[in-house]
N, C-alpha and C positions, 0 to 999 in steps of 0.2 A: 504493500500500500504506500509506503514511503517513496518508492520509485514511481509508482503510477500517478500519485497526486500531482507532482510538479508537471508531469507530461500532460495531464488532463488540463491543468491551468494554461499551459502553453497552447494547447489545441484550441481551447475556448477563446483565448486572446487572438489567435490567428484567424479563427472564424469571424470574430467580431471585427477585426481589421479588414478582412476580405469583404464582409458585408458593408462596412462603412465605405470602402473604396468603390464598391459596385454601385451603391445608392448615390454616392457623391457624383458619379459620372453620368448617371442616367437622368432622364427628364421627368421622372415620376415625383411630382411635388408632394403627394400624399405620403409616399414612402419616405421621403426626406423629412417631412413633418414628424411622422411617427418615430423615426430613428433619432431625430433631434430631441424629442421629448424623452426618449429612453436614456440617451446620454446625459441630458440635463438632470434627470432624476437621480442618475448614478453619480453625479458630480464630475462627469467628464466634460468640463466646460469648453475645452479646446475644440473637441470634435463637434459638440453641440453648436458652438458658435459658428463654425464653418458652415454647417447645414442651415442654421437660421439666416446667415448672411445670404445664402442662395435663394431661400424661399420667401424672405420678408417682402420683397417687391410684389410677389404673387398674391399676398394676402392683404394688401392695402384695400380698405373698404369692405373687407369680408369679416364675418363674426370672429374668426380666429386671429384677425390682424392685431388686435390689442394684446393678446397673449403672446403672440410671436414677437412683437416689438419689445415687450417688457423683458421676455426671456433673452432676446438678442442683446438688449442693453445690459442686463445683469450678467450675462455670460462674458461680456467684455470686462465688466468690473471684477468678476471672480478670476479672470485670467490675469488681472493686473494691468490691463490696457486702459488706464484711467482717462486718457485723452478721448478715446472713442466712447468710453462709458459715459463720460460727462456729456458729450455731444448727443449720444443716442437717448439718454434719459431726458434731456431737454426737448428733443424731438417728440418723445413719448408724451410728455406733459402738454405740449402744444397740440399734438394730434388727438389726445384723449383726455381733455380737461375734466371730464365727469367720471373718469375711471375710478374704481375702488382702489387702484394702485397708484393714483396720482400723488398722494402724500409720500408714500414710500419711494416712488420714482424721484420726486423732488429732493428728498433727503439723500438718496444714493447719488444723485447728480451732484449735489453740493459736496458730498463726501468724496466723490471722485476728484473734484478740484482740490479738496483738502489733501488728498494723497499726493497730489502733484507739487505741493509746497516744498521748496528745497531747504537746505540747511540755512541757518540764520545768516551766515557769512556771505551767501550768494544773493543775486538779484531777487527781490521779493515781489516781482510783478505777479507771479502765480499765487503768491500768498494773498495779495490784495484781491485778486479775483475770487479766491476761495472764501475769504472773509465776506465779500459782497454776497456770494451765493448763500453762505450759511446764515447771514443776517437776514436776507430775504426770506429764507425758510423759517427762521425763528419768529419773524414778524408775521408771517402768513399763517403759520400753524403752531400757535402757542400752546395748544392742548394736545399736540401730537405725542405719541409714545416715543418718538425720536427726539423730542425737544431737549431733554437733558444731555444726550450725547452730542447733539448739534451745538449746544451751549458750551460744552466742555471743549469741543474742537475749536470753536471760535475763540475761546479764551486762550487755548494753547497757541494758536496762530498769532493772537495779539501779543502774547508774551514773547514769541519769537521775533516779532517786529520790534518790540521794545528792546530786546536784547541787542539787536543790530544797532539801534540808535545809541544804546548805552555803551556798547563797545567803542563807538566813535568818541564818546566822552572820555572813556578810559585811555584811548590812544592819544588824544590830545594832551592829557595830563602826563602820560608817560614821556611823550616827546618834549614836554615842557621842562624836563630835567636839564635840557640843553638849549632851550629856546624860550625866551620870555613871552614871545607872541603866542606860542602854543599854549602857555598857561592861560593867557587871556581867552583864547579860543575854548579852552576847557571850561572856564567859568561861564562863558556865553552858552556853550553847548549844554552844560549842566542846567542852567536856568531854562533853556528851551525845552529840555527833556522833561523837567519837573512840571513845567507849564502844560506841555502837550500830553503828558501821561501821568495825571494826578494820582491814579490808583495803581501805578505800576509796582511790581515786586522789586524793581530796581531803584525806586525813589530814594530810599535811605542811602543806597550806595552813591547815587548821583549827588545827593546833598553833602555827603562826606567829601567826595572828590572836589566839590566846589570849595569847601573849607581848606582842604589840602592845597589846592592850586593857589588860592588867595594867600595862604600863609607863605608858600615858597615865593610867590610873586613879591610879597611885601619884604621878605627877608633879602631879596636880591634887587630891591629897588634903590634908586637914588634917595638920599636923605630927605630931599624935598617932597618925595612921594610916599615915603615909608610909613609915616604915622597914619595917614589917611587909609592906606591899604591894610595896615594892621587892624584898624577899626572895622574895616570891611570883613576881614577874616574872622574877627571876633563875633561880628554880627552873624556870620555864616554858622559859627559854632553854636550860638544861642538859638538860631533857627532849627538846627539839627536836634539840639537837646529838647526844645519845645515840642517838636513833632515826634521825637523818639527818645523819651526820658531814659530808657534802658537800651540805648543803641548798642548794636554789636561792635560799633566803632568807638565805644566810650573810652577805652584805654588810649587808643591812637589819638582821638580827638582831644583828650585831656592833656596828653603830652604836647600836642601842637599849641594848645591854649597856654600852657606854661611858658612856651617860647614867646608867644604873642604878648602875654602880660609882662614878661621880663623886658621886652623891648619898649612896650608902652610906658613902663615905669621909668625907663631911661629917659624918654622924652619928657615925662613929668618932672623928673629930677633936673633936667636941663632947663626947664621952664622956671623952676624955683630958683635955680642958681642965677639965671639972667635977671631976676627981679632983685 
């Protein structure tokens, strides 16, 4: 039996393959439909997809057309061809707006675009498209069973975009070690980031970077500019502490504050002496 069983499996696979090739090459639409349904039910989306591609135009306007088009769209999704899946699901929604599957198709179409979103370090045009599709779904179907998942995906993509912006802030501050203008850019980028992303998970990080950049800018400034910039750095510290009383940057921020206060005290002492 141990020898017979593998041979039996190979025989069945070969028969299935021969049947598929035979049906694929003939003009019997009904045979293609039945075999596509069989493969789809078995999870063989690659072969099901090929057959649905061939017969979909033949079922336009017919009762089975809705089913064929949905399964065609979903077979693309299951194969990981998200470009085609997104396109086909959108076609389905437009073609069958009253279908019982329209909510699921809208969700899977949006999810297809979500799947196309690249790493945060790359161009985020596809992420913008995915966010738009997901937000449209969330707004249109707030009571859908897919609402929570769509919301989570939208949040994940939002955080991805925020990270891309935040990494720019970090890079400016890092380059500022050798270039004062970069520190200025870090401060501006930090302000813009906090303003544009008030609820971001990177808000605290951006606020600390602002304080860090301002501190280093002040310490490396001409005497005529140093006191004003030291006060700006201290204001950034106070803003950070007000927003995050138990900040994860508390130790680093406190160390910077000690340097700031020491320098400010020097200016105060100079003022007393001049009197």
